[in-house]
N, C-alpha and C positions, 0 to 999 in steps of 0.2 A: 095843556100845557100848556100854558098860562107866563100875561106876554110883562113883560119888567113894570114897577110904574113913572109913570111921568118925572117929566122936571127933576128928574136923578141924573150926576155926574157918573157915569157906566165907565169900569174898566172893556168892554165888548169883549174884546178875545178870549176876559178869565170868564166871561160865562157858563159856560162848554169846555169840560175836558176830552182830550182826546182816552178811547177803548182801548186797549189792544185785537185789536181782527175786529173795530168798525165802526158804525157813521153816528156821531150823536147829534142831537138838534136842536138849536131853542129858539123859540120863536120870543123878538126881542119886539111884536109895536106888528100890530095887525088893525086897518079897514079896510070901510068900501074902495078906497081908490090901494090897495097894495099891501103888502106888507113887505117883513125883513123879520129875516132870521140868520140864524150863526150857527155853522157849523165845522163841526170838526172831523176829521179823519183821517182816521191807522195808514200806515201806504202802501201805498197797495192795493184799497178801497176802491170803486169805484159810486157813478152816477150811469146806469146803461142808458145812453141815447135815447130820448125820446122833445119831444115838441110840451111848446107852454104856449097858451092864447095870451098872453103879452112881454112884452124884456121884462129882463136885467139883468140887473149888474150886477159881478161875480168884485165881492175885493177880494184882496189874497190879503191877511191879517198875520202868517205863521207860513213860512217851509214854503211849499211850490208843489202848481196844480199841473197837468196835463188838462185842455179843452180843449173839447174838441167841438165846433160847431161849421158847421152844414162840411162833414167831415174833413174839413180845415185844422188840423193841429193848430194848438198856440199855448206858451209854457209857460208859466204865470210864475215869477216870485214875489216874494212878502215891495209890499205898495206896490204891487200893478195891481185893476184894472184889467174887464172887459164885457163887452154887450154885447151879451143873446137877446139878436130880434124880433120876435117875435113870431112865431109857430115855426122854426126851421127851426131846426137835426138840434142835437147838443149833447154835452155828456160831459160827464166829474170824473177827472177817473188823479188820484194819488202819489208824488212823485219819490215828493214826501210826508209823512206826515203834515198835515197842514190843513190852516183856519181859511176860512171865509164866509164874507160876509155876506146876503143875500138877499137886491132885493128891487121889488117882484113891482114891481109899473100897470096896474090896468089901466083900460084904454077904453 
């Protein structure tokens, strides 16, 4: 998975297209400090509950997603963002088709 070229204006949401019945991802940037990945979820698709060893910021670029953090559900819409703390179980489900930018910050 290649990252995008530096110092280039990007239409972020257009870098990953929706695919029927799938979750598509594209790594935008990666470094020792963390990474940035774009996801496109078809309606009803999900990432099951899991944990990560670092904080992650989810920014919804298009559509609606249900994000569960520590068992508590949050419905996020286009333009909204939420921080998922390190080591807290979380899950993501597409309420509609949606795209999100995930920024993981290593401690």
